[in-house]
Residue frames relative to the residue before (quaternion, step in Angstrom):
aa qw qx qy qz dx dy dz
M 1.0000 0.0000 0.0000 0.0000 0.00 0.00 0.00
K 0.6459 0.5171 -0.3186 0.4624 3.55 1.00 -0.91
T 0.6304 0.5399 -0.3313 0.4487 3.56 1.05 -0.80
L 0.6565 0.5119 -0.3038 0.4633 3.56 0.97 -0.91
L 0.6500 0.5108 -0.3138 0.4670 3.57 1.02 -0.82
S 0.6362 0.5281 -0.3276 0.4573 3.58 1.03 -0.77
I 0.6478 0.5126 -0.3101 0.4705 3.55 0.99 -0.88
A 0.6576 0.5138 -0.3083 0.4566 3.56 0.94 -0.89
S 0.6469 0.5206 -0.3147 0.4599 3.57 1.03 -0.82
A 0.6476 0.5214 -0.3157 0.4572 3.55 1.00 -0.84
I 0.6468 0.5140 -0.3137 0.4680 3.57 0.98 -0.87
A 0.6506 0.5186 -0.3131 0.4580 3.57 0.98 -0.85
A 0.6418 0.5301 -0.3209 0.4517 3.57 1.02 -0.85
V 0.6474 0.5088 -0.3133 0.4732 3.56 1.01 -0.84
A 0.6511 0.5231 -0.3148 0.4509 3.57 0.95 -0.86
I 0.6509 0.5091 -0.3160 0.4662 3.58 0.98 -0.86
S 0.6412 0.5312 -0.3180 0.4534 3.56 1.00 -0.90
A 0.6672 0.5013 -0.3008 0.4616 3.57 0.92 -0.94
A 0.6658 0.5175 -0.3058 0.4421 3.55 0.97 -0.90
S 0.7155 0.4568 -0.2563 0.4623 3.58 1.09 -0.75
Q 0.4761 0.6752 -0.4429 0.3482 3.59 1.24 -0.17
A 0.4158 -0.7432 0.4728 0.2265 3.54 -0.73 1.07
A 0.4986 -0.6003 0.5244 0.3406 3.53 -1.25 0.47
P 0.5377 -0.6510 0.4176 0.3358 3.62 -0.96 0.72
L 0.7611 0.2131 -0.1530 0.5933 3.59 1.20 -0.43
L 0.1022 -0.7799 0.6155 0.0495 3.55 -0.98 0.90
T 0.3945 -0.6589 0.5783 0.2754 3.54 -1.12 0.67
P 0.6614 -0.4814 0.3643 0.4450 3.61 -1.18 0.26
A 0.6532 0.5146 -0.3266 0.4493 3.60 0.92 -0.83
E 0.6515 0.5113 -0.3177 0.4617 3.59 0.99 -0.80
L 0.6573 0.4852 -0.3219 0.4785 3.59 0.95 -0.78
N 0.6365 0.5424 -0.3347 0.4344 3.57 0.96 -0.83
S 0.6704 0.5186 -0.3006 0.4373 3.57 1.06 -0.73
V 0.7709 0.3337 -0.1891 0.5085 3.62 1.16 -0.44
R 0.4765 0.7328 -0.4232 0.2384 3.61 1.19 -0.29
S 0.6608 0.4991 -0.3199 0.4604 3.60 1.17 -0.38
D 0.4498 0.6809 -0.4512 0.3613 3.58 1.29 -0.07
A 0.5265 -0.6780 0.4191 0.2956 3.58 -0.85 0.97
T 0.6754 0.4996 -0.3052 0.4484 3.60 1.14 -0.51
V 0.5930 0.5987 -0.3591 0.4013 3.60 1.23 -0.37
R 0.0496 -0.7617 0.6459 0.0140 3.53 -1.00 0.94
I 0.1796 -0.7788 0.5951 0.0838 3.57 -0.52 1.18
I 0.1321 -0.8150 0.5637 0.0229 3.57 -0.51 1.22
D 0.1455 -0.7966 0.5859 0.0305 3.56 -0.30 1.33
I 0.1459 -0.8440 0.5139 0.0482 3.60 -0.39 1.23
R 0.3928 0.7069 -0.4918 0.3226 3.59 1.20 0.39
P 0.6589 -0.4763 0.3770 0.4437 3.61 -1.22 0.24
A 0.6651 -0.5497 0.3379 0.3759 3.56 -1.17 0.65
D 0.6591 0.5183 -0.3342 0.4304 3.62 0.96 -0.76
A 0.6392 0.5076 -0.3273 0.4761 3.59 1.05 -0.75
Y 0.6395 0.5135 -0.3161 0.4770 3.57 0.99 -0.84
G 0.6839 0.5079 -0.2938 0.4335 3.59 0.88 -0.93
S 0.6059 0.5654 -0.3530 0.4343 3.56 1.13 -0.59
S 0.7283 -0.2946 0.2026 0.5846 3.57 0.92 -0.95
H 0.0552 0.7941 -0.6008 0.0729 3.54 -1.09 0.74
I 0.6669 -0.4583 0.3858 0.4431 3.55 -1.30 0.12
P 0.5263 -0.6475 0.4321 0.3420 3.62 -0.77 0.90
G 0.7995 0.2669 -0.2225 0.4900 3.55 -0.89 0.99
A 0.5087 0.6630 -0.4236 0.3495 3.60 1.24 -0.21
L 0.2823 -0.7310 0.6019 0.1537 3.54 -1.20 0.73
N 0.3616 -0.7571 0.5082 0.1944 3.57 -0.98 0.82
A 0.1271 0.7433 -0.6474 0.1108 3.56 -0.92 1.02
P 0.2518 -0.8261 0.4791 0.1569 3.61 0.30 1.25
Y 0.6578 -0.5679 0.3452 0.3543 3.51 -1.11 0.86
G 0.6214 0.5791 -0.3431 0.4010 3.57 0.98 -0.80
S 0.6352 0.5483 -0.3359 0.4279 3.59 1.10 -0.59
W 0.6636 0.4788 -0.2947 0.4936 3.58 1.30 -0.23
R 0.6586 0.5493 -0.2696 0.4379 3.57 1.32 -0.16
G 0.5487 -0.6342 0.4527 0.3029 3.53 -1.34 0.33
P 0.7701 -0.3585 0.2536 0.4628 3.61 -1.26 -0.32
A 0.7115 -0.4940 0.2992 0.4002 3.57 -1.26 0.44
N 0.7088 0.4542 -0.2806 0.4611 3.60 0.97 -0.74
N 0.7840 0.1076 -0.0668 0.6077 3.57 1.28 -0.24
P 0.0218 -0.8703 0.4919 0.0114 3.60 0.68 1.08
G 0.6031 0.5683 -0.3685 0.4214 3.59 1.17 -0.34
Q 0.5157 0.6406 -0.4106 0.3938 3.55 1.24 -0.35
L 0.4840 -0.6582 0.4846 0.3125 3.56 -1.00 0.76
P 0.4977 -0.6147 0.5072 0.3424 3.59 -1.06 0.65
P 0.6764 -0.4656 0.3529 0.4486 3.62 -1.21 0.26
L 0.6064 -0.6027 0.3829 0.3500 3.56 -1.05 0.79
D 0.6465 0.5232 -0.3442 0.4358 3.59 0.94 -0.74
K 0.6312 0.5222 -0.3291 0.4697 3.58 1.10 -0.69
L 0.6656 0.4865 -0.3035 0.4776 3.59 0.94 -0.85
T 0.6242 0.5411 -0.3387 0.4504 3.58 1.00 -0.78
A 0.6650 0.4988 -0.3017 0.4669 3.56 0.91 -0.92
L 0.6353 0.5327 -0.3258 0.4543 3.57 1.03 -0.79
V 0.6704 0.4921 -0.2943 0.4709 3.57 0.87 -0.96
Q 0.6588 0.5049 -0.3133 0.4614 3.59 0.94 -0.84
S 0.6481 0.5295 -0.3234 0.4416 3.60 0.99 -0.79
L 0.6719 0.4730 -0.2815 0.4955 3.57 1.23 -0.47
G 0.4951 -0.6934 0.4043 0.3327 3.56 1.30 0.13
L 0.4248 0.7271 -0.4489 0.2989 3.59 1.19 0.40
D 0.1357 0.7510 -0.6421 0.0729 3.51 -1.16 0.76
E 0.7868 -0.3451 0.2182 0.4629 3.58 -1.29 -0.11
G 0.7110 0.4659 -0.2615 0.4572 3.59 1.10 -0.57
S 0.5429 0.6500 -0.3832 0.3687 3.57 1.28 -0.09
H 0.2190 -0.6901 0.6636 0.1880 3.50 -1.35 0.41
A 0.1265 -0.8150 0.5644 0.0353 3.58 -0.26 1.29
V 0.0917 -0.7797 0.6190 0.0220 3.55 -0.89 1.02
V 0.2237 -0.8002 0.5477 0.0981 3.57 -0.48 1.23
V 0.0728 -0.8095 0.5822 -0.0234 3.55 -0.84 1.06
S 0.0664 -0.7702 0.6336 0.0292 3.57 -0.85 1.02
S 0.7472 -0.4263 0.2560 0.4409 3.58 -1.26 -0.06
G 0.3487 -0.7356 0.5065 0.2842 3.59 1.04 -0.78
A 0.3164 0.7968 -0.4728 0.2037 3.57 1.24 0.33
N 0.7822 -0.1606 0.1680 0.5781 3.59 0.91 -0.92
S 0.7339 -0.4177 0.2882 0.4515 3.57 -1.30 -0.03
T 0.6159 0.5370 -0.3550 0.4541 3.61 1.04 -0.66
D 0.6128 0.5463 -0.3458 0.4543 3.58 1.03 -0.74
F 0.6016 0.5645 -0.3650 0.4315 3.59 1.02 -0.73
G 0.5859 0.6063 -0.3653 0.3947 3.58 1.07 -0.71
A 0.6028 0.5525 -0.3582 0.4506 3.58 1.10 -0.62
S 0.6467 0.5068 -0.3128 0.4765 3.58 0.96 -0.86
A 0.6733 0.5054 -0.2992 0.4491 3.55 0.91 -0.96
R 0.6498 0.5161 -0.3228 0.4552 3.58 0.99 -0.79
V 0.6605 0.4808 -0.3137 0.4839 3.62 0.94 -0.79
Y 0.6029 0.5456 -0.3409 0.4718 3.60 1.02 -0.80
W 0.6688 0.4939 -0.2969 0.4696 3.60 0.87 -0.99
T 0.6465 0.5253 -0.3252 0.4475 3.60 0.93 -0.85
L 0.6537 0.5026 -0.3140 0.4707 3.58 0.94 -0.85
K 0.6533 0.4951 -0.3172 0.4770 3.58 1.01 -0.78
Y 0.6183 0.5337 -0.3372 0.4681 3.59 1.03 -0.75
L 0.6854 0.4770 -0.2758 0.4761 3.59 1.07 -0.71
G 0.6510 -0.5776 0.2892 0.3987 3.57 1.28 0.17
L 0.5338 0.5963 -0.4264 0.4216 3.59 1.23 0.07
T 0.2007 -0.8345 0.5098 0.0589 3.57 -0.93 0.85
N 0.6818 0.4602 -0.2963 0.4853 3.60 1.11 -0.53
L 0.2269 0.8181 -0.4652 0.2505 3.52 0.39 1.35
S 0.0010 -0.7809 0.6246 -0.0036 3.56 -1.18 0.65
I 0.2409 -0.6982 0.6453 0.1949 3.50 -1.43 0.24
L 0.4110 -0.6678 0.5536 0.2805 3.57 -1.05 0.75
N 0.3505 -0.7612 0.5110 0.1915 3.57 -0.46 1.22
G 0.8081 0.2021 -0.1768 0.5243 3.55 -0.56 1.19
G 0.3789 -0.7846 0.4365 0.2243 3.57 1.30 -0.02
V 0.8037 -0.2715 0.2089 0.4865 3.52 -1.28 -0.44
K 0.5851 0.5807 -0.3761 0.4231 3.60 1.07 -0.61
A 0.6747 0.4780 -0.2955 0.4786 3.58 0.91 -0.92
W 0.6135 0.5445 -0.3378 0.4616 3.57 1.08 -0.74
A 0.6808 0.4741 -0.2860 0.4796 3.57 0.91 -0.92
D 0.6385 0.5325 -0.3238 0.4515 3.58 1.01 -0.82
A 0.6736 0.4724 -0.2875 0.4903 3.58 1.17 -0.57
D 0.4082 -0.7462 0.4372 0.2922 3.58 1.37 0.12
L 0.3441 0.7275 -0.5079 0.3071 3.55 0.97 0.93
P 0.6467 -0.5938 0.3165 0.3590 3.60 -1.08 0.65
Q 0.0342 -0.7458 0.6644 0.0346 3.50 -1.29 0.62
N 0.0065 -0.7790 0.6250 0.0495 3.54 -1.28 0.35
S 0.4590 -0.6832 0.4929 0.2823 3.57 -1.28 -0.01
S 0.4016 0.7191 -0.4745 0.3104 3.58 1.25 0.26
V 0.3729 -0.7294 0.5315 0.2156 3.57 -0.84 0.99
A 0.3001 -0.7727 0.5370 0.1565 3.55 -0.59 1.18
T 0.1489 -0.7623 0.6221 0.0986 3.55 -1.23 0.55
V 0.0553 -0.7861 0.6155 0.0099 3.52 -1.22 0.54
A 0.5538 -0.6071 0.4503 0.3492 3.57 -1.14 0.61
T 0.4972 -0.6495 0.4876 0.3052 3.58 -1.00 0.83
S 0.3356 -0.7408 0.5465 0.1999 3.57 -0.98 0.85
Q 0.4200 -0.6765 0.5418 0.2690 3.55 -1.35 0.10
Y 0.2542 0.8221 -0.4845 0.1576 3.56 1.23 0.40
K 0.1430 -0.7591 0.6320 0.0623 3.54 -1.05 0.92
P 0.4239 -0.7394 0.4573 0.2540 3.61 -0.47 1.13
V 0.1271 -0.7161 0.6804 0.0899 3.51 -1.24 0.72
L 0.3164 -0.8274 0.4288 0.1771 3.54 0.03 1.33
N 0.2841 -0.7429 0.5893 0.1417 3.52 -0.98 0.99
E 0.1616 -0.8444 0.5072 0.0597 3.56 0.17 1.32
S 0.5547 0.6449 -0.3861 0.3569 3.60 1.21 -0.31
I 0.7365 0.4162 -0.2375 0.4775 3.62 1.18 -0.35
I 0.6745 0.4610 -0.2999 0.4925 3.60 1.23 0.18
A 0.1337 -0.7613 0.6291 0.0827 3.55 -1.17 0.69
T 0.2870 -0.7441 0.5806 0.1640 3.55 -0.94 0.93
T 0.6911 -0.4483 0.3481 0.4475 3.57 -1.27 0.15
E 0.6674 0.4996 -0.3101 0.4570 3.59 0.88 -0.86
Q 0.6501 0.5083 -0.3212 0.4646 3.59 1.00 -0.75
V 0.6410 0.5017 -0.3294 0.4784 3.59 0.98 -0.76
K 0.6271 0.5473 -0.3300 0.4454 3.57 0.93 -0.89
A 0.6779 0.5071 -0.2877 0.4478 3.57 0.98 -0.87
Q 0.7359 0.4284 -0.2255 0.4733 3.59 1.19 -0.50
V 0.3835 0.7670 -0.4612 0.2277 3.60 1.24 -0.13
D 0.7901 0.2986 -0.1515 0.5135 3.59 0.89 -0.87
N 0.4764 0.6633 -0.4424 0.3707 3.59 1.25 0.29
P 0.3491 -0.7729 0.4847 0.2141 3.64 -0.45 1.13
K 0.6690 0.4886 -0.3025 0.4714 3.60 1.23 -0.31
T 0.6457 0.4260 -0.3330 0.5392 3.58 1.31 0.24
L 0.2013 -0.7817 0.5833 0.0909 3.55 -0.88 1.01
L 0.1831 -0.7628 0.6143 0.0846 3.56 -0.75 1.11
V 0.1006 -0.8302 0.5483 -0.0063 3.57 -0.53 1.21
D 0.2131 -0.7678 0.5984 0.0830 3.53 -0.66 1.22
A 0.2446 -0.8257 0.4991 0.0968 3.58 -0.46 1.25
R 0.5025 0.6874 -0.4118 0.3247 3.60 1.24 -0.07
P 0.6412 -0.4707 0.4127 0.4439 3.58 -1.28 0.16
A 0.6692 -0.5669 0.3171 0.3609 3.54 -1.14 0.73
N 0.6375 0.5413 -0.3536 0.4190 3.62 1.00 -0.67
F 0.5979 0.5166 -0.3575 0.4978 3.59 1.19 -0.46
F 0.6580 0.5267 -0.3044 0.4438 3.57 0.88 -1.01
R 0.7146 0.4531 -0.2547 0.4682 3.58 0.95 -0.86
G 0.5177 -0.6710 0.4024 0.3463 3.59 1.25 -0.06
E 0.4349 0.7122 -0.4478 0.3211 3.58 1.23 0.36
T 0.7737 0.0537 -0.0394 0.6300 3.56 1.26 -0.39
K 0.1324 -0.7895 0.5930 0.0872 3.57 -1.25 0.19
A 0.5312 -0.5979 0.4904 0.3462 3.52 -1.31 0.28
P 0.6182 -0.5553 0.3964 0.3904 3.62 -1.14 0.49
T 0.6573 0.5297 -0.3128 0.4354 3.60 1.12 -0.58
A 0.6441 0.4946 -0.3241 0.4853 3.61 1.24 -0.25
S 0.4272 -0.7162 0.4898 0.2541 3.56 -0.99 0.84
V 0.7858 0.0820 -0.0571 0.6103 3.61 1.18 -0.50
P 0.4911 -0.6250 0.5015 0.3415 3.60 -1.20 0.42
G 0.4998 0.6360 -0.4944 0.3182 3.55 -1.32 0.28
T 0.3908 -0.7042 0.5427 0.2385 3.54 -1.31 -0.21
I 0.6424 -0.4977 0.3927 0.4306 3.57 -1.26 0.19
Q 0.6004 -0.6054 0.3944 0.3428 3.53 -0.99 0.89
N 0.8508 0.1441 -0.1667 0.4771 3.54 -1.05 1.01
A 0.4324 0.6936 -0.4736 0.3281 3.60 1.20 0.30
V 0.2648 -0.7049 0.6275 0.1980 3.53 -1.36 0.34
N 0.4219 -0.7218 0.5025 0.2202 3.56 -1.20 0.54
L 0.0870 0.7460 -0.6571 0.0644 3.56 -0.90 1.01
E 0.2800 -0.8094 0.4949 0.1469 3.54 0.02 1.35
N 0.5366 -0.6922 0.3929 0.2804 3.54 -0.81 1.08
D 0.6649 0.5333 -0.3262 0.4088 3.61 1.07 -0.55
K 0.4807 0.6818 -0.4315 0.3433 3.60 1.24 -0.01
W 0.6473 0.5636 -0.3079 0.4105 3.59 1.20 -0.44
F 0.6971 0.4987 -0.2481 0.4513 3.60 1.25 -0.08
K 0.5590 -0.5375 0.4952 0.3916 3.50 -1.26 0.41
P 0.5917 -0.6373 0.3439 0.3542 3.62 -0.73 1.04
G 0.8517 0.1664 -0.1474 0.4746 3.52 -0.97 0.99
T 0.7039 0.4181 -0.2578 0.5131 3.59 1.26 0.18
S 0.4201 -0.6414 0.5528 0.3264 3.54 -1.36 -0.12
I 0.4149 0.6958 -0.4727 0.3469 3.58 1.21 0.51
F 0.3601 -0.7480 0.5211 0.1982 3.56 -0.58 1.16
V 0.5166 -0.6530 0.4589 0.3101 3.56 -1.04 0.78
S 0.6609 -0.4950 0.3773 0.4193 3.57 -1.29 0.16
T 0.6690 -0.4940 0.3677 0.4162 3.55 -1.27 0.33
E 0.6543 0.5126 -0.3187 0.4555 3.58 0.93 -0.83
E 0.6527 0.4970 -0.3147 0.4774 3.59 0.96 -0.81
A 0.6352 0.5301 -0.3296 0.4548 3.59 1.01 -0.77
K 0.6442 0.5113 -0.3201 0.4702 3.58 1.00 -0.78
Q 0.6364 0.5197 -0.3246 0.4686 3.58 1.05 -0.73
I 0.6350 0.5202 -0.3264 0.4687 3.60 1.02 -0.78
A 0.6663 0.5033 -0.3038 0.4588 3.57 0.89 -0.92
A 0.6656 0.5035 -0.3044 0.4592 3.58 0.95 -0.86
R 0.6808 0.4891 -0.2859 0.4642 3.56 1.02 -0.79
E 0.7597 0.4116 -0.2069 0.4589 3.57 0.86 -0.97
L 0.7948 0.1881 -0.0675 0.5730 3.57 1.06 -0.77
N 0.0974 0.8604 -0.4901 0.1005 3.56 0.50 1.20
K 0.5397 0.6112 -0.4019 0.4168 3.58 1.26 0.31
P 0.3698 -0.7359 0.5122 0.2435 3.65 -0.63 1.01
V 0.0354 0.8043 -0.5891 0.0696 3.57 -0.81 1.02
D 0.5152 -0.6347 0.4811 0.3165 3.56 -1.31 0.26
E 0.8054 0.0883 0.0033 0.5862 3.56 1.15 -0.63
T 0.1294 -0.7699 0.6209 0.0706 3.55 -1.12 0.75
I 0.0821 -0.7826 0.6162 0.0318 3.58 -0.96 0.90
S 0.1944 -0.7939 0.5717 0.0717 3.56 -0.68 1.15
F 0.0623 0.7911 -0.6055 0.0608 3.57 -1.00 0.86
C 0.0673 -0.7648 0.6367 0.0718 3.56 -1.34 0.16
N 0.7607 -0.2741 0.2293 0.5419 3.60 -0.79 -0.95
T 0.8279 -0.0023 0.0671 0.5568 3.56 0.81 -1.07
G 0.6448 -0.5696 0.3268 0.3911 3.60 1.07 0.63
H 0.4945 0.6478 -0.4308 0.3876 3.59 1.18 0.52
W 0.7045 0.3885 -0.2415 0.5425 3.60 0.66 -1.09
A 0.6287 0.5608 -0.3360 0.4212 3.59 1.01 -0.78
A 0.5935 0.5738 -0.3680 0.4279 3.57 1.11 -0.60
T 0.6117 0.5422 -0.3474 0.4596 3.58 1.12 -0.64
D 0.6615 0.4814 -0.3124 0.4827 3.61 0.90 -0.88
W 0.6251 0.5264 -0.3420 0.4639 3.60 0.99 -0.79
F 0.6667 0.5097 -0.3007 0.4530 3.57 0.85 -0.99
A 0.6610 0.5207 -0.3076 0.4443 3.57 0.88 -0.95
L 0.7382 0.4342 -0.2379 0.4582 3.56 0.75 -1.08
S 0.7333 0.4296 -0.2414 0.4684 3.59 0.89 -0.90
E 0.8106 0.3436 -0.1545 0.4484 3.55 0.62 -1.16
I 0.7448 0.3747 -0.2193 0.5067 3.61 1.04 -0.69
V 0.7274 0.3973 -0.2367 0.5070 3.60 0.74 -1.02
G 0.3707 -0.7710 0.4488 0.2582 3.57 1.13 -0.65
Q 0.3181 0.7433 -0.5264 0.2631 3.58 1.13 0.53
E 0.4031 -0.7017 0.5359 0.2407 3.55 -1.17 0.63
N 0.8430 0.2141 -0.1512 0.4698 3.54 -1.30 0.45
V 0.3439 0.6917 -0.5444 0.3269 3.53 0.78 1.10
K 0.0763 -0.8139 0.5759 -0.0054 3.56 -0.75 1.09
L 0.3093 -0.7033 0.6052 0.2083 3.52 -1.32 0.44
Y 0.2423 -0.7144 0.6384 0.1525 3.53 -1.07 0.86
P 0.2315 -0.8517 0.4455 0.1506 3.61 0.21 1.22
A 0.6886 0.4784 -0.2912 0.4605 3.60 0.96 -0.78
S 0.1385 -0.8683 0.4689 0.0832 3.56 1.29 -0.46
L 0.8406 -0.2466 0.1457 0.4597 3.57 -1.22 -0.53
A 0.5041 0.6203 -0.4419 0.4072 3.61 1.16 -0.31
E 0.7356 0.3859 -0.2213 0.5109 3.57 0.91 -0.90
W 0.6330 0.5616 -0.3320 0.4167 3.59 0.96 -0.88
T 0.7428 0.4141 -0.2386 0.4689 3.59 0.80 -0.99
Q 0.6651 0.4968 -0.3100 0.4633 3.60 1.15 -0.45
S 0.4715 0.6903 -0.4419 0.3255 3.59 1.24 -0.18
P 0.4417 -0.6979 0.4911 0.2768 3.62 -0.87 0.87
A 0.5618 0.6299 -0.3769 0.3814 3.58 1.27 -0.28
G 0.3652 -0.7422 0.4929 0.2699 3.61 1.21 -0.26
L 0.0208 0.8568 -0.5132 0.0461 3.57 0.71 1.12
P 0.6124 -0.6239 0.3455 0.3410 3.61 -1.04 0.80
M 0.0747 -0.7966 0.5992 -0.0285 3.52 -0.98 1.05
D 0.2125 -0.7104 0.6497 0.1675 3.52 -1.38 0.38
N 0.8273 0.2812 -0.1923 0.4466 3.55 -1.37 0.32
V 0.3777 0.7032 -0.5129 0.3159 3.57 1.07 0.68
P 0.3584 -0.7424 0.5151 0.2347 3.64 -0.57 1.05
G 0.5868 -0.5525 0.4480 0.3869 3.55 -1.24 0.36
R 0.6843 -0.4985 0.3279 0.4192 3.56 -1.23 0.41
G 0.6369 0.5355 -0.3307 0.4453 3.58 1.00 -0.78
Q 0.6720 0.4866 -0.2948 0.4740 3.57 0.95 -0.89
Q 0.6221 0.5355 -0.3435 0.4563 3.59 1.03 -0.75
L 0.6480 0.5077 -0.3153 0.4721 3.57 0.98 -0.83
L 0.6444 0.5147 -0.3198 0.4665 3.59 0.97 -0.84
N 0.6430 0.5224 -0.3199 0.4597 3.57 0.97 -0.84
R 0.6418 0.5147 -0.3301 0.4628 3.58 0.99 -0.79
L 0.6524 0.5177 -0.3121 0.4571 3.56 0.97 -0.85
K 0.6751 0.4758 -0.2784 0.4903 3.55 1.15 -0.68
G 0.4659 -0.6851 0.4366 0.3507 3.55 1.28 -0.23
L 0.4638 0.7040 -0.4323 0.3201 3.58 1.23 0.35
V 0.7548 0.3177 -0.1803 0.5448 3.57 1.17 -0.49
G 0.3716 -0.7456 0.5139 0.2047 3.53 -0.88 1.01
């Protein structure tokens, strides 16, 4: 009898855990309905001045830059001790429901939310959401805002790194010629084709054997509103119709790529989706001369610079 009761208790615990797991995307109305819950931490990643002007009541400010690496490689993760201190200052721990909120200006802005969401998941937190449409959608829904600076008790959370969602340069290099690994370039097509490049990349082009899935395909046109789950599955099936064992998303600095990672992993539900956070900033700067596709000749690169097409 005791054994049966133990089994029943375990099943109930699993059911409660599953029921309490947050959806990866929340509408403004859904966030408004839970924002007073003691476990909810609304993480506003806008600059301090925008947050100070007005924000969702109870939101805590952690500007996007504090989650990023150095200027020459901003996609690189900050040191673990810095990230740990940041997470603790936000009162986050295993029992928290963290909701990441950006401005909602456009699809690129969504990438900031996705990158912070991914970072929190990499640090071992699992109950995570993004406010779909950001502060703009919240304001459009005529929901309350104020300028009161929220405070929260510092947590003692110690990260347990989720290595299953990150790819290093060496890991990407090892998979370049693997037909069962899909390398997904999340940048606009002109970057993928080598017609332009980011200032952090030493040469234009893309990682060898990569395919292009532009990050803005996941949104309702002209907005930062993510499409429905069914629409996202249709996009993935149309754009990435090759069965693989592993998918690695990258871009210039792990920002646009975070959107593709979020879409494929959290919304579509694909398994073994990883983010290459350092992306082409690190790949192209490597002294090893890592394999690239779509790299224009030196003459074409010079012509592009003269035309102002390449940064």
